[in-house]
KEKE-3310 file (N, C-alpha, C; in steps of 0.2 Angstrom, whole numbers, plus 5000, padded with zeros to 4 digits):
npx = (4928:4934:4927:4934:4947:4946:4943:4954:4964:4958:4959:4973:4978:4972:4978:4991:4991:4987:4998:5009:5004:5006:5020:5023:5019:5029:5040:5043:5048:5060:5066:5068:5077:5088:5091:5095:5106:5114:5115:5122:5135:5151:5156:5169:5170:5164:5168:5175:5164:5154:5141:5132:5123:5113:5106:5093:5081:5067:5059:5048:5049:5062:5072:5069:5071:5084:5090:5087:5095:5108:5109:5113:5117:5128:5145:5157:5152:5153:5145:5140:5134:5127:5126:5121:5124:5130:5121:5107:5091:5092:5105:5107:5100:5108:5120:5116:5113:5126:5132:5125:5129:5144:5152:5148:5150:5149:5147:5149:5144:5142:5135:5129:5137:5133:5127:5115:5110:5109:5117:5129:5131:5132:5144:5153:5152:5158:5170:5175:5175:5184:5197:5195:5184:5178:5166:5152:5137:5122:5109:5092:5085:5073:5066:5061:5072:5076:5086:5095:5097:5109:5117:5109:5109:5123:5126:5125:5136:5147:5148:5151:5142:5136:5139:5132:5119:5102:5088:5072:5057:5042:5026:5018:5002:4995:4982:4966:4965:4964:4975:4985:4983:4984:4998:5004:5000:5006:5020:5020:5017:5029:5039:5035:5037:5050:5054:5053:5064:5068:5065:5072:5080:5092:5088:5089:5087:5090:5104:5118:5136:5152:5168:5177:5168:5162:5173:5177:5166:5165:5157:5159:5162:5150:5140:5144:5139:5126:5108:5101:5104:5101:5093:5102:5113:5109:5105:5118:5124:5116:5120:5133:5132:5131:5123:5110:5107:5092:5088:5077:5075:5080:5071:5064:5053:5041:5032:5016:5004:4990:4994:4999:4990:4997:5010:5011:5009:5020:5030:5027:5029:5043:5047:5043:5049:5063:5065:5062:5073:5084:5082:5076:5070:5063:5055:5046:5040:5034:5024:5016:5011:5004:4994:4988:4983:4975:4965:4955:4949:4944:4936:4926:4920:4914:4906:4897:4891:4885:4876:4868:4862:4855:4862:4870:4874:4871:4883:4894:4892:4892:4906:4912:4908:4914:4927:4928:4926:4937:4947:4945:4947:4961:4967:4963:4972:4983:4981:4983:4997:5000:5007:4997:4979:4967:4952:4944:4936:4940:4953:4952:4946:4957:4966:4960:4961:4975:4978:4972:4979:4992:4991:4989:5001:5011:5007:5010:5024:5029:5033:5042:5056:5064:5067:5060:5066:5067:5067:5076:5078:5081:5088:5088:5097:5100:5102:5101:5110:5114:5110:5108:5105:5094:5091:5077)
npy = (4756:4763:4777:4785:4784:4789:4802:4806:4805:4814:4826:4827:4828:4840:4849:4847:4853:4866:4870:4869:4878:4890:4890:4891:4904:4912:4911:4920:4932:4927:4924:4937:4943:4935:4938:4952:4950:4944:4954:4963:4960:4963:4962:4957:4948:4936:4920:4910:4901:4887:4883:4869:4860:4847:4841:4835:4827:4834:4845:4858:4869:4871:4879:4892:4891:4887:4899:4908:4903:4905:4919:4923:4934:4932:4936:4932:4919:4902:4893:4877:4865:4849:4835:4818:4813:4818:4819:4819:4828:4838:4841:4848:4860:4865:4867:4878:4888:4889:4897:4909:4912:4914:4910:4899:4881:4866:4850:4833:4818:4805:4788:4782:4771:4760:4769:4782:4791:4805:4807:4804:4813:4825:4822:4822:4836:4842:4836:4843:4856:4856:4861:4874:4881:4886:4884:4874:4874:4867:4864:4860:4858:4863:4873:4890:4903:4916:4931:4931:4919:4910:4918:4917:4904:4902:4910:4907:4897:4905:4914:4906:4899:4887:4871:4864:4869:4871:4874:4876:4873:4880:4877:4885:4885:4884:4881:4874:4861:4844:4836:4846:4855:4846:4842:4854:4855:4844:4847:4859:4854:4847:4857:4865:4856:4855:4867:4865:4862:4848:4841:4846:4843:4840:4846:4841:4850:4862:4865:4868:4867:4868:4866:4860:4853:4844:4836:4832:4825:4814:4815:4812:4798:4793:4797:4790:4778:4777:4780:4792:4809:4819:4813:4802:4809:4817:4807:4802:4813:4815:4804:4807:4818:4831:4846:4853:4868:4877:4888:4900:4910:4905:4900:4891:4893:4883:4880:4874:4866:4859:4847:4830:4816:4804:4808:4815:4805:4797:4805:4806:4793:4792:4801:4795:4782:4785:4790:4777:4769:4776:4783:4775:4777:4789:4786:4777:4786:4793:4784:4785:4798:4795:4787:4796:4806:4799:4791:4800:4805:4793:4789:4800:4798:4785:4788:4798:4790:4780:4788:4792:4780:4777:4770:4773:4783:4800:4805:4802:4810:4822:4823:4822:4834:4843:4839:4843:4857:4861:4857:4864:4877:4876:4874:4885:4894:4888:4890:4903:4904:4901:4905:4911:4914:4901:4892:4888:4877:4869:4867:4861:4849:4844:4842:4831:4821:4820:4815:4802:4797:4797:4788:4776:4776:4775:4762:4754:4756:4747:4734:4737:4736:4743:4758:4768:4779:4792:4784:4774:4759:4756:4744:4744:4744:4743:4759:4766:4761:4757:4742:4736:4740:4744:4749:4757)
npz = (5230:5245:5253:5261:5257:5244:5247:5254:5244:5235:5242:5243:5230:5225:5234:5230:5217:5220:5228:5218:5209:5216:5217:5204:5202:5208:5200:5190:5197:5202:5191:5186:5195:5193:5180:5182:5190:5180:5170:5177:5176:5169:5152:5150:5161:5158:5155:5141:5132:5125:5115:5112:5101:5098:5082:5073:5062:5054:5059:5057:5065:5068:5061:5065:5079:5080:5074:5084:5094:5089:5089:5102:5116:5123:5126:5114:5112:5107:5095:5091:5080:5079:5069:5065:5053:5037:5027:5031:5033:5042:5042:5030:5033:5043:5036:5028:5038:5044:5034:5036:5048:5052:5063:5067:5070:5061:5066:5062:5069:5066:5067:5082:5094:5106:5115:5117:5103:5104:5115:5110:5100:5107:5114:5103:5100:5111:5110:5099:5103:5113:5125:5123:5128:5144:5149:5146:5137:5133:5122:5115:5099:5094:5101:5105:5110:5121:5119:5130:5135:5136:5144:5156:5159:5161:5171:5185:5185:5182:5192:5202:5210:5207:5200:5190:5179:5175:5164:5158:5148:5141:5135:5121:5117:5101:5098:5104:5104:5112:5113:5111:5122:5132:5131:5134:5147:5154:5152:5159:5172:5174:5174:5185:5195:5194:5199:5213:5225:5229:5218:5208:5192:5180:5163:5147:5137:5139:5147:5158:5162:5170:5162:5170:5179:5171:5168:5181:5186:5177:5165:5152:5151:5157:5148:5137:5137:5141:5138:5138:5141:5152:5163:5166:5170:5181:5190:5193:5199:5210:5217:5220:5227:5222:5218:5207:5199:5197:5184:5182:5173:5161:5151:5138:5124:5117:5103:5099:5089:5083:5088:5088:5094:5095:5095:5107:5116:5113:5117:5131:5135:5134:5144:5156:5155:5154:5168:5174:5170:5173:5186:5197:5209:5209:5199:5205:5214:5205:5201:5213:5211:5199:5204:5214:5206:5196:5203:5210:5198:5192:5203:5203:5190:5192:5203:5197:5187:5195:5202:5191:5187:5198:5208:5218:5233:5240:5245:5238:5226:5231:5235:5223:5217:5225:5222:5209:5209:5217:5209:5198:5202:5206:5193:5187:5191:5186:5173:5171:5170:5157:5141:5133:5134:5137:5135:5150:5152:5142:5146:5158:5153:5146:5156:5163:5152:5152:5164:5163:5152:5157:5167:5160:5152:5163:5168:5157:5157:5167:5163:5153:5143:5135:5125:5112:5101:5090:5078:5082:5092:5108:5119:5136:5151:5169:5177:5165:5155:5139:5131:5119:5102:5089:5073:5066)
capx = (4933:4932:4926:4939:4953:4945:4943:4961:4967:4956:4963:4981:4979:4970:4983:4997:4989:4988:5005:5013:5002:5009:5027:5024:5018:5035:5046:5045:5052:5066:5070:5070:5083:5094:5093:5098:5113:5118:5116:5127:5142:5154:5157:5175:5170:5161:5173:5174:5158:5152:5134:5132:5116:5112:5101:5091:5074:5065:5054:5047:5051:5069:5076:5068:5073:5091:5092:5087:5101:5114:5109:5113:5121:5134:5151:5161:5149:5155:5140:5142:5128:5130:5121:5123:5127:5130:5115:5101:5088:5095:5112:5106:5098:5114:5124:5113:5114:5133:5133:5123:5132:5151:5156:5145:5153:5145:5151:5146:5146:5142:5131:5131:5138:5133:5124:5110:5112:5110:5123:5135:5131:5134:5151:5156:5152:5162:5177:5176:5177:5190:5199:5194:5179:5178:5158:5148:5130:5118:5102:5089:5085:5066:5063:5063:5076:5077:5093:5099:5097:5115:5119:5105:5112:5130:5127:5127:5142:5152:5148:5153:5136:5134:5143:5128:5113:5097:5083:5066:5053:5035:5022:5014:4997:4992:4975:4963:4964:4965:4982:4990:4983:4987:5005:5005:4999:5011:5026:5020:5018:5036:5042:5033:5040:5058:5055:5054:5071:5068:5064:5076:5084:5094:5084:5094:5085:5094:5108:5125:5141:5158:5172:5180:5163:5162:5179:5177:5161:5165:5152:5160:5161:5143:5136:5146:5136:5119:5103:5099:5109:5100:5092:5107:5118:5106:5106:5125:5125:5113:5124:5139:5130:5131:5117:5108:5104:5087:5088:5070:5075:5082:5065:5063:5046:5039:5026:5013:4998:4988:4998:4996:4990:5002:5017:5010:5010:5027:5034:5026:5032:5050:5049:5042:5054:5070:5065:5062:5079:5090:5081:5070:5067:5059:5050:5041:5037:5029:5018:5012:5008:4999:4988:4985:4979:4970:4960:4950:4945:4940:4930:4921:4916:4910:4901:4892:4887:4881:4870:4863:4859:4852:4865:4875:4871:4873:4890:4899:4891:4895:4913:4913:4907:4920:4934:4927:4926:4944:4952:4944:4950:4968:4969:4962:4978:4988:4980:4986:5004:5001:5009:4991:4973:4963:4946:4945:4933:4945:4959:4950:4946:4964:4969:4957:4964:4982:4978:4971:4985:4998:4990:4991:5009:5015:5006:5014:5031:5031:5036:5046:5064:5068:5065:5061:5068:5070:5069:5081:5076:5087:5086:5091:5098:5100:5106:5101:5115:5112:5112:5107:5103:5092:5088:5070)
capy = (4760:4766:4784:4789:4784:4793:4808:4808:4806:4821:4832:4827:4830:4847:4852:4848:4857:4873:4872:4870:4885:4896:4889:4894:4912:4915:4910:4926:4936:4924:4925:4944:4943:4932:4942:4958:4948:4943:4960:4968:4957:4966:4957:4954:4943:4930:4916:4907:4896:4884:4881:4863:4859:4841:4843:4829:4827:4839:4849:4865:4874:4870:4884:4898:4889:4888:4906:4911:4901:4908:4926:4925:4940:4930:4938:4927:4912:4898:4889:4870:4862:4843:4830:4812:4812:4824:4818:4820:4834:4843:4843:4853:4866:4867:4870:4885:4892:4891:4903:4915:4913:4911:4908:4892:4875:4860:4844:4827:4814:4798:4784:4780:4764:4758:4774:4786:4795:4812:4808:4803:4820:4829:4821:4825:4843:4843:4835:4848:4862:4854:4866:4881:4884:4884:4883:4870:4875:4862:4865:4856:4862:4865:4878:4897:4905:4923:4932:4931:4912:4908:4921:4915:4897:4902:4915:4904:4894:4910:4917:4901:4897:4880:4868:4862:4873:4869:4878:4872:4876:4881:4876:4890:4882:4887:4879:4871:4853:4841:4834:4852:4857:4841:4842:4860:4854:4840:4851:4864:4850:4845:4863:4867:4851:4857:4873:4863:4859:4841:4838:4849:4839:4843:4845:4842:4855:4869:4864:4870:4865:4870:4861:4857:4849:4839:4831:4829:4820:4809:4815:4808:4791:4791:4798:4786:4771:4778:4781:4799:4814:4823:4809:4798:4813:4819:4801:4802:4819:4813:4799:4810:4824:4837:4849:4856:4875:4879:4895:4901:4914:4901:4897:4891:4893:4877:4881:4868:4867:4852:4842:4824:4812:4798:4811:4817:4798:4794:4810:4804:4786:4793:4804:4790:4777:4788:4789:4770:4766:4780:4785:4771:4779:4794:4782:4774:4792:4795:4780:4787:4803:4793:4785:4802:4810:4795:4788:4805:4805:4787:4789:4805:4795:4780:4791:4801:4784:4777:4792:4792:4774:4776:4764:4776:4788:4807:4807:4802:4815:4828:4823:4823:4841:4846:4838:4847:4864:4862:4856:4870:4883:4876:4874:4892:4897:4886:4893:4910:4903:4899:4911:4914:4912:4896:4891:4885:4871:4865:4866:4855:4842:4842:4839:4824:4817:4820:4810:4795:4795:4796:4781:4771:4776:4772:4755:4751:4756:4743:4729:4739:4734:4748:4765:4770:4787:4795:4778:4769:4756:4754:4740:4748:4741:4747:4765:4769:4759:4754:4735:4734:4745:4742:4755:4755)
capz = (5233:5251:5252:5265:5253:5239:5250:5255:5237:5232:5245:5241:5223:5225:5238:5226:5212:5223:5229:5212:5206:5219:5215:5197:5202:5211:5196:5186:5201:5203:5184:5185:5200:5190:5174:5184:5192:5174:5167:5181:5175:5163:5147:5151:5166:5155:5152:5135:5132:5119:5114:5109:5100:5093:5078:5070:5060:5050:5062:5054:5070:5069:5059:5069:5085:5079:5074:5091:5098:5086:5090:5109:5117:5127:5123:5111:5112:5101:5093:5088:5078:5078:5066:5065:5046:5032:5022:5034:5031:5047:5040:5025:5037:5047:5031:5027:5044:5045:5029:5038:5055:5050:5069:5069:5067:5060:5067:5060:5074:5064:5071:5089:5096:5113:5119:5114:5097:5106:5119:5105:5096:5112:5115:5097:5100:5116:5107:5094:5106:5117:5130:5121:5132:5151:5150:5141:5137:5129:5121:5110:5092:5092:5106:5104:5115:5122:5118:5136:5138:5137:5150:5161:5161:5163:5176:5192:5184:5182:5199:5207:5214:5205:5194:5185:5179:5170:5162:5156:5143:5142:5128:5119:5113:5096:5097:5110:5104:5118:5113:5112:5129:5137:5131:5138:5154:5156:5152:5165:5178:5175:5175:5192:5199:5193:5204:5220:5226:5230:5212:5202:5189:5173:5157:5142:5132:5141:5153:5157:5166:5169:5159:5176:5182:5166:5169:5188:5187:5172:5161:5145:5152:5158:5142:5131:5138:5143:5133:5138:5144:5158:5168:5169:5174:5187:5195:5195:5203:5216:5221:5222:5232:5219:5216:5201:5200:5192:5181:5180:5167:5155:5149:5131:5122:5113:5099:5098:5086:5080:5091:5086:5100:5096:5097:5114:5119:5113:5122:5138:5136:5135:5150:5161:5154:5156:5175:5176:5169:5176:5192:5199:5215:5207:5195:5210:5216:5199:5202:5218:5208:5195:5208:5217:5201:5192:5207:5210:5192:5192:5208:5201:5185:5194:5207:5193:5184:5200:5203:5185:5187:5205:5212:5223:5237:5239:5248:5232:5222:5235:5235:5216:5216:5229:5218:5203:5211:5219:5204:5193:5206:5205:5186:5185:5193:5182:5166:5171:5169:5150:5137:5130:5137:5134:5138:5156:5151:5138:5150:5163:5149:5144:5162:5164:5147:5153:5170:5160:5148:5162:5171:5155:5151:5168:5169:5152:5158:5172:5160:5147:5143:5131:5123:5105:5101:5083:5074:5085:5098:5113:5125:5141:5158:5175:5176:5158:5151:5133:5131:5112:5098:5083:5069:5063)
cpx = (4931:4932:4931:4945:4952:4946:4950:4965:4965:4959:4970:4982:4977:4976:4990:4996:4990:4995:5010:5011:5006:5017:5028:5023:5025:5041:5048:5049:5059:5070:5072:5076:5089:5096:5097:5105:5117:5120:5121:5134:5145:5156:5164:5175:5167:5167:5171:5169:5157:5145:5134:5125:5116:5106:5099:5083:5073:5059:5054:5049:5058:5073:5075:5071:5081:5094:5092:5092:5107:5114:5110:5118:5126:5140:5155:5159:5151:5150:5143:5136:5130:5124:5125:5127:5127:5125:5108:5098:5091:5101:5112:5104:5104:5119:5122:5115:5121:5135:5131:5126:5139:5154:5153:5149:5148:5149:5146:5148:5146:5137:5133:5132:5138:5130:5119:5113:5113:5116:5129:5136:5134:5142:5155:5157:5157:5170:5179:5178:5184:5191:5198:5189:5179:5170:5155:5141:5127:5111:5099:5088:5078:5063:5066:5067:5076:5084:5098:5099:5104:5118:5115:5108:5119:5131:5129:5134:5148:5153:5150:5148:5134:5139:5139:5121:5108:5091:5077:5062:5045:5032:5018:5008:4994:4985:4972:4961:4967:4972:4987:4989:4985:4994:5007:5005:5004:5018:5026:5021:5026:5040:5041:5037:5048:5059:5055:5060:5072:5068:5067:5081:5087:5089:5089:5093:5088:5098:5115:5129:5148:5162:5175:5175:5162:5167:5178:5172:5160:5159:5153:5159:5154:5139:5138:5143:5128:5114:5101:5104:5107:5098:5098:5112:5115:5106:5113:5126:5122:5117:5130:5138:5131:5124:5116:5105:5099:5088:5081:5070:5077:5076:5064:5055:5045:5032:5023:5006:4996:4993:4995:4996:4995:5009:5017:5012:5017:5032:5033:5029:5040:5051:5048:5048:5061:5070:5066:5069:5085:5089:5075:5067:5062:5053:5044:5037:5032:5023:5013:5008:5002:4993:4984:4981:4973:4964:4954:4946:4941:4934:4925:4917:4912:4904:4895:4888:4883:4875:4865:4859:4856:4855:4870:4871:4874:4880:4895:4898:4893:4903:4915:4913:4912:4926:4934:4929:4934:4948:4951:4948:4958:4970:4967:4968:4983:4987:4983:4994:5005:5003:5003:4985:4970:4957:4947:4942:4937:4951:4958:4949:4953:4967:4966:4960:4971:4983:4977:4977:4991:4997:4992:4998:5013:5014:5010:5022:5034:5035:5041:5053:5068:5064:5065:5061:5071:5072:5074:5077:5081:5084:5091:5091:5098:5105:5106:5106:5112:5115:5112:5104:5100:5089:5082:5070)
cpy = (4763:4774:4788:4789:4789:4800:4811:4809:4813:4827:4833:4830:4837:4851:4853:4853:4865:4875:4873:4876:4890:4896:4893:4902:4915:4914:4916:4931:4933:4925:4932:4946:4941:4936:4949:4956:4947:4949:4964:4965:4960:4960:4953:4949:4937:4926:4913:4901:4894:4882:4875:4861:4853:4843:4837:4830:4833:4843:4856:4870:4875:4876:4890:4897:4890:4895:4910:4909:4904:4915:4928:4931:4939:4932:4932:4920:4908:4892:4883:4866:4855:4838:4824:4810:4818:4824:4819:4827:4839:4845:4849:4860:4869:4870:4877:4890:4894:4897:4909:4917:4910:4908:4901:4886:4870:4854:4838:4821:4807:4794:4782:4773:4763:4764:4778:4790:4802:4812:4808:4810:4825:4829:4823:4832:4845:4842:4840:4855:4861:4859:4873:4885:4881:4883:4879:4872:4870:4864:4861:4861:4864:4870:4885:4899:4913:4924:4931:4924:4909:4911:4919:4908:4897:4906:4912:4900:4899:4913:4912:4898:4890:4877:4865:4866:4870:4874:4874:4875:4876:4880:4882:4887:4886:4886:4876:4864:4850:4839:4840:4854:4852:4841:4848:4859:4850:4843:4856:4860:4849:4851:4865:4862:4853:4862:4871:4859:4852:4837:4841:4844:4843:4841:4846:4847:4862:4867:4867:4867:4868:4864:4857:4852:4843:4834:4828:4824:4814:4809:4811:4801:4789:4792:4793:4779:4771:4780:4788:4803:4816:4818:4805:4803:4815:4813:4801:4807:4818:4809:4802:4817:4830:4840:4852:4863:4876:4886:4897:4905:4910:4896:4897:4891:4887:4879:4875:4870:4861:4847:4835:4819:4807:4802:4813:4810:4796:4799:4808:4798:4788:4796:4799:4784:4779:4788:4782:4768:4770:4782:4781:4773:4785:4791:4780:4780:4794:4790:4782:4793:4801:4791:4791:4806:4806:4793:4794:4805:4799:4787:4794:4802:4790:4783:4794:4795:4781:4781:4792:4786:4772:4770:4767:4781:4795:4809:4807:4808:4822:4829:4824:4831:4845:4845:4843:4854:4866:4862:4862:4876:4882:4877:4881:4896:4895:4889:4900:4910:4902:4906:4915:4911:4906:4895:4886:4878:4866:4863:4860:4848:4840:4839:4832:4819:4815:4815:4803:4793:4793:4789:4776:4770:4773:4764:4751:4751:4750:4737:4730:4737:4739:4754:4765:4777:4788:4789:4773:4766:4754:4750:4742:4744:4745:4753:4768:4766:4755:4747:4733:4739:4742:4748:4753:4759)
cpz = (5240:5250:5256:5261:5247:5241:5251:5249:5234:5235:5244:5235:5222:5229:5234:5220:5214:5224:5223:5208:5209:5218:5208:5197:5204:5206:5192:5190:5202:5196:5183:5190:5196:5184:5176:5186:5185:5171:5170:5180:5169:5158:5148:5156:5164:5152:5145:5136:5125:5120:5110:5108:5095:5089:5074:5068:5055:5052:5059:5059:5071:5067:5063:5076:5085:5078:5080:5095:5095:5086:5098:5110:5122:5123:5120:5111:5106:5100:5089:5087:5076:5075:5066:5058:5042:5027:5024:5032:5036:5045:5034:5028:5040:5042:5029:5032:5045:5040:5032:5045:5054:5057:5071:5066:5066:5061:5065:5065:5072:5069:5078:5090:5103:5118:5114:5108:5100:5111:5115:5102:5101:5113:5109:5097:5105:5114:5102:5097:5110:5123:5129:5125:5139:5153:5144:5142:5132:5128:5115:5104:5090:5097:5105:5110:5115:5121:5124:5139:5140:5144:5157:5164:5163:5169:5183:5191:5185:5189:5204:5212:5213:5200:5189:5185:5174:5170:5161:5150:5145:5135:5127:5114:5108:5094:5104:5109:5110:5118:5114:5119:5134:5137:5135:5145:5157:5157:5158:5171:5179:5177:5182:5197:5200:5198:5211:5221:5226:5223:5206:5199:5182:5168:5151:5137:5133:5148:5152:5163:5165:5166:5165:5179:5177:5167:5176:5189:5182:5168:5154:5146:5153:5152:5136:5132:5140:5137:5133:5142:5151:5164:5171:5172:5180:5192:5197:5200:5210:5221:5224:5226:5229:5217:5209:5202:5195:5190:5179:5174:5161:5153:5141:5130:5116:5109:5098:5095:5083:5082:5091:5093:5101:5097:5104:5118:5119:5117:5129:5140:5138:5142:5156:5161:5156:5164:5177:5176:5173:5184:5195:5205:5213:5202:5199:5213:5211:5199:5207:5215:5203:5199:5211:5212:5197:5197:5208:5204:5191:5197:5206:5195:5187:5199:5203:5189:5189:5202:5197:5185:5193:5209:5217:5227:5236:5241:5242:5227:5225:5234:5228:5215:5219:5225:5212:5204:5213:5214:5199:5196:5205:5198:5183:5186:5188:5175:5165:5169:5162:5147:5134:5134:5133:5138:5144:5155:5147:5142:5155:5159:5148:5150:5163:5159:5149:5159:5167:5156:5152:5165:5166:5153:5157:5169:5163:5153:5163:5169:5154:5148:5139:5129:5116:5105:5094:5079:5076:5091:5102:5118:5131:5148:5163:5174:5169:5154:5145:5132:5123:5109:5092:5079:5065:5056)
residu = (MET:PRO:VAL:TRP:LEU:TRP:PHE:VAL:LEU:VAL:VAL:GLY:GLN:CYS:ALA:LEU:LEU:PHE:ILE:LEU:ALA:ARG:THR:GLY:GLU:ALA:LEU:PRO:ARG:ARG:ALA:ARG:GLU:GLU:ALA:ALA:ALA:ALA:ALA:ALA:MET:PRO:ASP:ALA:GLN:TRP:PRO:ALA:ALA:ALA:LEU:ILE:VAL:PRO:VAL:ALA:GLY:ALA:ASP:PRO:ARG:MET:GLU:GLY:ALA:LEU:ARG:SER:LEU:LEU:THR:GLN:ASP:TYR:PRO:GLY:LEU:ALA:PRO:VAL:LEU:VAL:THR:ALA:THR:GLU:SER:GLU:PRO:ALA:ALA:GLU:LEU:VAL:THR:ARG:LEU:CYS:LYS:ASP:PHE:PRO:ALA:THR:ARG:HIS:VAL:VAL:ALA:GLY:PRO:ALA:GLN:GLY:CYS:GLY:GLN:LYS:ASN:HIS:ASN:LEU:LEU:ALA:GLY:VAL:ASP:ALA:VAL:GLY:PRO:ALA:ALA:GLU:VAL:TYR:LEU:PHE:CYS:ASP:SER:THR:HIS:GLN:ALA:ALA:PRO:ASP:LEU:ALA:ARG:GLN:LEU:ALA:GLY:PRO:LEU:VAL:ARG:GLY:GLU:ALA:ALA:PHE:THR:THR:GLY:TYR:HIS:GLU:VAL:ASP:PRO:GLY:ASP:SER:GLN:THR:ALA:THR:LEU:GLY:TYR:ALA:PHE:CYS:VAL:MET:LEU:MET:ARG:LEU:LEU:GLN:ALA:MET:GLY:ALA:PHE:THR:GLN:LEU:TRP:GLY:GLY:ALA:MET:GLY:MET:SER:ARG:ALA:ALA:PHE:GLU:LYS:TYR:GLY:VAL:ARG:SER:LEU:TRP:SER:GLU:THR:VAL:VAL:ASP:ASP:CYS:SER:LEU:THR:ALA:LEU:LEU:GLN:VAL:ARG:GLY:ALA:GLY:VAL:ARG:LEU:CYS:PRO:GLY:ALA:LEU:LEU:ARG:THR:GLU:ALA:ALA:ASN:HIS:ALA:PRO:HIS:VAL:TRP:ARG:ALA:TRP:MET:ASP:ARG:GLN:VAL:LEU:PHE:LEU:LYS:PHE:CYS:MET:PRO:GLY:GLN:TRP:LEU:LEU:LEU:GLY:LEU:LEU:ALA:VAL:MET:THR:ALA:VAL:PRO:VAL:LEU:GLY:ALA:VAL:LEU:SER:LEU:LEU:GLY:TRP:LEU:LEU:HIS:LEU:GLY:GLY:GLY:ALA:GLY:VAL:LEU:LEU:THR:LEU:PHE:TRP:LEU:ALA:ALA:THR:ALA:GLY:ALA:LEU:TYR:LEU:TRP:ARG:ALA:LEU:LEU:PRO:ARG:PRO:VAL:SER:LEU:LEU:ARG:TRP:LEU:TRP:ALA:TYR:GLY:ARG:SER:VAL:CYS:LEU:PHE:ALA:ARG:VAL:TYR:ALA:ALA:SER:VAL:GLY:ALA:THR:GLY:ILE:ALA:TRP:ARG:GLY:ILE:ARG:TYR:VAL:VAL:GLY:ARG:GLY:GLY:VAL:VAL:ARG:GLU:THR:SER:ARG:GLN)
# end
C-alpha cells in the first residue's frame, strides 16, 4: 500500500471523527432550544395525534419501553399498539398493557403480503386511526422514551416548520464487552451522521409526519410494497425534494448488556442492506466510509507486524503512532457523549472491531439479493420493493 494513500486516509478518518464529535457536542443545546419551544405552546394548540407502535418478539426491555411511550405528556395522544397475530408473545403483553392504559388500542394486522411485516403493521395502525388524527407518530417498541418525546417529534410539524420529523436513539452500555460497546459506537456514528444536514434521514424508531404529508407523498402506496419504512420513504422524499427535520431532543435510550456478537452482526447487515436496496447512492458513499476507516486499521496492523519482523522501515511505525494518538483523541471526545463512562482502552478496541466488522458486512452486501428480518426472508428488488417472501 502506498504510504501517501495510507496517510491521506488516516487524516481523512481522524478529521471525520473530530468533526462528528463536535457535531455531537452541539446536539444537547439544540435539544434544549426545541424543548423550550414545545413547552411554550399551550395544550390547546396541539392537534390530535396518534402514536403507532409495531410490537413483535419477546424482548425483555419491551414492557418498560412501551410503558414509557404510553405515559407521554402530549395532550390527548391516542396510542395504537400493533401486532401481526393475536397469539404471539407480544400480543399477550399488549393485552395486559391495554388494561393498565384504557386509552390504548390493540390492532392485529395479520401476516404481510408483498411488503415488510413492520410496514404492514404500521399501515394497519394508520387505518385504525383514520382521520381522527392530524399527526402520525411512529416509534419502535424496545427503546425507553422521555415523557416529552411525542411533543419533541410533533413540535416542528405543528409549528409548520417541517412535514416529516425524525429522532434517533443512543445506546446505554451496561457492560464493557466488545459487542456491547461496538454496537454503542455504531449507533452513535449513525446518530452523529444524522445530525449533519446532508445525511439526515428518517429513522423508523422515532419519526413523525402530518396526515396531509402522509397522503400527499403516497406513503401508503410506498409502504405497501417495500421492505422497510424509513429508508424507502427517505429515498422518495429526496426524489420529491422534501426535507426531513431532525429533532435532537427526540432521543430514545436503548439499554444493552451482554450484547451477542451475532445480534450485532445481524443488525449491521440490515442497516447496510436497507441502504443498498433503497438508497444505492448512499450505499456507495458507505463503501467509501468503509475504505476510509478500514484501510488505516489494516495499514497500522501491517506496519506493526513489519516492524516486529524487521521487514519495514520507521515511517510506517511513526504513521501508526500518529494514527493511534489522533484516533484516541477523537474517540475520547466520543466517549464523553455516552450515557455512562467506559474504559478508553475498551472503547478503542470496540472501535477497531467495529471497523473490521463493518468492512466484512459491506463486502458481503455487494452480492446480496435479500434481507432476513425477524424470521422472514425477503427477496428485494430496486427501490426496496419486495419480490418474494419466505417465513423461516
